[in-house]
C-alpha angles and dihedrals in degrees: 000000000000115000092231090055091046094056098038094108097050130074106252150139125228132050140220138166091211114143111242118206098167141018122212140166092192110087090206089065095046121110145136111330095018131118113225113210115203105219121190112220137179093265107015137039116216091209088074090061096052093098090052089053090049091051088055090058102268113144103173123074137180110201144156094232136017115289126222095240135130118278094258090068112099109221122198112188125203136164098246120019094191092056089044092050091059090057100042092041091057092048094046091057094042097257095282093172088075088067094052138081100228128197121193123196125191135171139107098269135019100033096120097044094044093047095049092046090050091051092047093051094047092047092051090047090059097259104117106224133188126207133216121182149085092328091056129249128317118189122167093329096317121114130206130180121234133205094216135034087244112026123227113281094256091056091046093057091046088054092046089054090050090052094051092047089050092052094250111137103172125065136173120207133193103225112203126202089244090055091052094045094046100046097249092136099034110144095007106146100227113190096189130021132188138200117205105178143305134236135141114292140128092036117141143056112350093011129058120334093219144351094269091058091048093049093046091050090055091048092060090077089065098035103045111032107062095220119182095235138018122204114200141180110252089194094062117082091210090067092085091059093046094047097048099086097038115107103183132078114310121209123184134208128189148164098199102021135062107268145157087255112030132177115221133178097024112195128172119229128198127187130176091275108018146054125200148131134257123207143153117249108218112200135147092353093306129110119213123186111230131188119195120195093222127074132246142037090280089061089056089049092051091048092049091052090052092047091051093048091050089048087064086065096047100267114140125224088246091057090047092049091055091056095043092054091073104024122108128179118228113242096002108103086322112178114222112202112227131124125020116267095009128100120211118192132189114204138169095227098140104157135054097261094050094045092048090051092047094051093045090050093050092046088063088067090064101233119191085235131358110216121190127198112191147140140170131252121254121260096025129123123282088233091072091049092051091050092049091049092049092048094051093043092054100037110033131068090210132007136197112205110210145148125298112173101329094173109174096348122096106257092219091052089056092049093048088052091054090041091058090062099044115113116259091240095046119117113224149120137213120241111166096191105079095203089054090047090053091051091048093050093049092047094051095047119110134192110292095025126127115209118197119200101197133192107026101065111153095000116120096194146051121223109225123167091345094308129112107228121194108258124157111179097197091055092051091049091051091048092050090050092048091054091053099043 
């Protein structure tokens, strides 16, 4: 594709008839025939890597200001390279999103679970559906990992092209606040959008400066994308703010409030190897029994949101219930079968709010003891560590403080930081090696106990000294159980 044709839909200066065979924003992947896009991030500026891309043979550049490069480098200048990337990325891949039925889900909590449940329901209903989010990418049985909850726009359109080529014409995306703020989903023709809930998160250096900025970023999904239908949480007071700019059909779901899709008669269930919740979905004058293989009222809320989204594509609550009865979500209150009479759960709860909610939910299942294994990632604020310590102190009978993704920070320094905020009467110990902490938690468990392994969830790695090391928590739990059985 000619560079001039590629940039025809963006405001720019500069021109070139260079043939472009690839687009990249990673200078290490640049080479002859590629266009290097200089993205400005929170910590790094892609303009500083332009020379590296040139040295690798790249001769076409999209930038926000002139680059100090030899005269044979074609430079296209635009005001915002991130916004421009969304446009040229779509054109480069032939605008595959126009051939898809796209669902976007945003909110502080529940995006992953809701998105994966939605995909599972649609797939079982005969509407092949792909997924993009925190748990990676699933397209027609193939899985890819992603660096962000919502990939950069260029990656999104590559994935949309892959979906179309695979014959998949529905897709559900987790849409993060960062994606909305940084133009990753600009121009994506969402057909249905959903709001799960709102609370403070992702506020600080490199993220959002304050709660207002975070909230307004979320709202963009409902203000700027002209979707056909919006599904919203009637139980969340922020829904009114999110709904205000939306001009399409609005459909509500709720556990506590009157709604188009409402959950009644919530009842927890616990078997020897599973926790979950039963409820009745009340919709259109009909009542449909639903079982969700994840505990708590929030699990019912996530399931209702998925049922409502699928309803926008003609799927009935009864069809949805059949899929939900056997659908689990990796890393979200995921039960790992191990020793008789004990329940081991892997969950992504990695901040104070999420851990508090998780422990309160599990307490409702009346465990003999509630044991919590958790840590905090390196390089994050002390506020998060304090919140985690307070949550575990208040909600767990016993805690093991251990590593999460320590990266370049000393794991024991992280644990001492958390330790300083634990309540004086809390029962806990410090085990910096997470594999050892897992073995200790399994070994101390007794019949009737629930053991929560918090923070890692779906992740299959630990980040230590800048390196991603293979680490699958569920496998380590199973191995520890096998050695004791």
